NULUMLO-927964 format. One record per residue (C-alpha): residue number from 1; x, y, z; chain. Coordinates in Angstrom, 2 decimals. Layout:
REM residues N
NODE_num_east_north_up_cadena
NODE_NUM_X_Y_Z_A;
...
REM end
This chain:
REM residues 102
NODE_num_east_north_up_cadena
NODE_1_-29.29_-49.74_58.87_A;
NODE_2_-29.48_-51.92_55.61_A;
NODE_3_-29.49_-55.60_55.91_A;
NODE_4_-27.00_-57.56_54.42_A;
NODE_5_-28.26_-59.85_51.65_A;
NODE_6_-25.53_-62.48_51.89_A;
NODE_7_-26.14_-63.17_55.81_A;
NODE_8_-30.10_-62.88_55.37_A;
NODE_9_-32.24_-65.91_55.33_A;
NODE_10_-33.26_-64.44_51.54_A;
NODE_11_-30.08_-65.53_50.61_A;
NODE_12_-30.75_-69.32_51.27_A;
NODE_13_-33.99_-69.34_49.72_A;
NODE_14_-34.11_-71.11_46.36_A;
NODE_15_-37.02_-69.83_43.47_A;
NODE_16_-37.43_-73.62_43.22_A;
NODE_17_-39.18_-73.69_46.30_A;
NODE_18_-41.72_-70.91_45.59_A;
NODE_19_-42.92_-72.53_42.59_A;
NODE_20_-42.55_-76.29_42.79_A;
NODE_21_-43.91_-77.30_46.09_A;
NODE_22_-45.97_-79.91_47.02_A;
NODE_23_-49.94_-79.68_46.51_A;
NODE_24_-52.03_-80.44_49.24_A;
NODE_25_-54.95_-81.00_46.29_A;
NODE_26_-55.98_-84.61_45.80_A;
NODE_27_-54.39_-86.45_42.48_A;
NODE_28_-57.99_-87.06_40.77_A;
NODE_29_-58.27_-83.05_40.82_A;
NODE_30_-56.79_-82.34_37.69_A;
NODE_31_-58.99_-84.90_35.91_A;
NODE_32_-62.17_-83.69_37.47_A;
NODE_33_-61.42_-80.06_36.43_A;
NODE_34_-60.33_-81.10_33.13_A;
NODE_35_-63.57_-83.14_32.43_A;
NODE_36_-66.03_-80.75_34.07_A;
NODE_37_-63.96_-78.01_31.46_A;
NODE_38_-64.56_-80.78_28.54_A;
NODE_39_-68.32_-81.22_29.33_A;
NODE_40_-69.02_-77.43_29.49_A;
NODE_41_-67.33_-76.73_26.23_A;
NODE_42_-68.91_-79.48_24.43_A;
NODE_43_-72.31_-78.48_25.43_A;
NODE_44_-72.08_-74.80_24.76_A;
NODE_45_-70.05_-75.27_21.35_A;
NODE_46_-71.44_-78.26_19.98_A;
NODE_47_-74.59_-79.24_21.45_A;
NODE_48_-76.51_-75.99_22.42_A;
NODE_49_-79.20_-75.03_20.04_A;
NODE_50_-78.64_-71.35_18.62_A;
NODE_51_-81.24_-68.66_19.85_A;
NODE_52_-82.29_-65.33_19.16_A;
NODE_53_-79.23_-63.72_21.41_A;
NODE_54_-76.98_-65.86_19.17_A;
NODE_55_-78.59_-64.42_15.95_A;
NODE_56_-78.18_-61.26_17.13_A;
NODE_57_-74.68_-61.72_17.77_A;
NODE_58_-74.06_-63.01_14.55_A;
NODE_59_-75.23_-60.11_12.63_A;
NODE_60_-73.27_-57.41_11.18_A;
NODE_61_-72.45_-54.10_13.38_A;
NODE_62_-73.95_-52.17_10.64_A;
NODE_63_-77.25_-54.32_10.96_A;
NODE_64_-77.14_-53.55_14.79_A;
NODE_65_-76.32_-50.03_14.61_A;
NODE_66_-77.65_-48.43_11.11_A;
NODE_67_-76.52_-44.97_11.73_A;
NODE_68_-72.79_-46.43_12.40_A;
NODE_69_-72.74_-47.35_8.71_A;
NODE_70_-73.91_-43.64_7.51_A;
NODE_71_-71.00_-42.31_9.90_A;
NODE_72_-68.41_-44.70_8.30_A;
NODE_73_-69.72_-44.06_4.71_A;
NODE_74_-69.57_-40.23_5.35_A;
NODE_75_-65.87_-40.77_6.70_A;
NODE_76_-64.86_-42.79_3.55_A;
NODE_77_-66.40_-40.05_1.18_A;
NODE_78_-64.52_-37.28_2.73_A;
NODE_79_-61.31_-39.38_2.80_A;
NODE_80_-61.68_-40.39_-0.76_A;
NODE_81_-62.47_-36.93_-2.04_A;
NODE_82_-59.46_-35.41_-0.16_A;
NODE_83_-57.13_-38.13_-1.96_A;
NODE_84_-58.75_-37.58_-5.44_A;
NODE_85_-60.49_-41.27_-5.28_A;
NODE_86_-63.87_-42.15_-7.19_A;
NODE_87_-66.25_-42.16_-4.50_A;
NODE_88_-69.32_-42.51_-6.50_A;
NODE_89_-70.13_-45.82_-5.23_A;
NODE_90_-70.04_-44.76_-1.74_A;
NODE_91_-72.00_-41.65_-2.43_A;
NODE_92_-75.03_-43.79_-3.79_A;
NODE_93_-74.94_-46.28_-1.15_A;
NODE_94_-75.03_-43.36_1.61_A;
NODE_95_-78.20_-42.11_-0.68_A;
NODE_96_-79.96_-45.38_-0.34_A;
NODE_97_-79.02_-45.33_3.44_A;
NODE_98_-80.92_-41.82_3.53_A;
NODE_99_-83.91_-43.04_1.89_A;
NODE_100_-84.12_-46.25_3.89_A;
NODE_101_-83.86_-44.39_7.22_A;
NODE_102_-84.75_-40.91_7.05_A;
REM end
């Protein structure tokens, strides 16, 4: 048998009670967390020296994965030929890549 909403305890529940209840956290917790996050960001974003991982991340994807550039050029040449565009520069770049990596 279904429970009638108007007579259930759910009808007396207010959404305010779920979201704005008194916290048991100490008053200074917000300040400690904010200060910790600020120090963390200051160190990692400003003070820390770059290392080889940072340099690797900063490189272009084409430098990280040379065959990827070849695949992109081949795709662009194919699309350019289908649309009737001039693909001479792309073909020259592809030839340079073939000379460099083959």
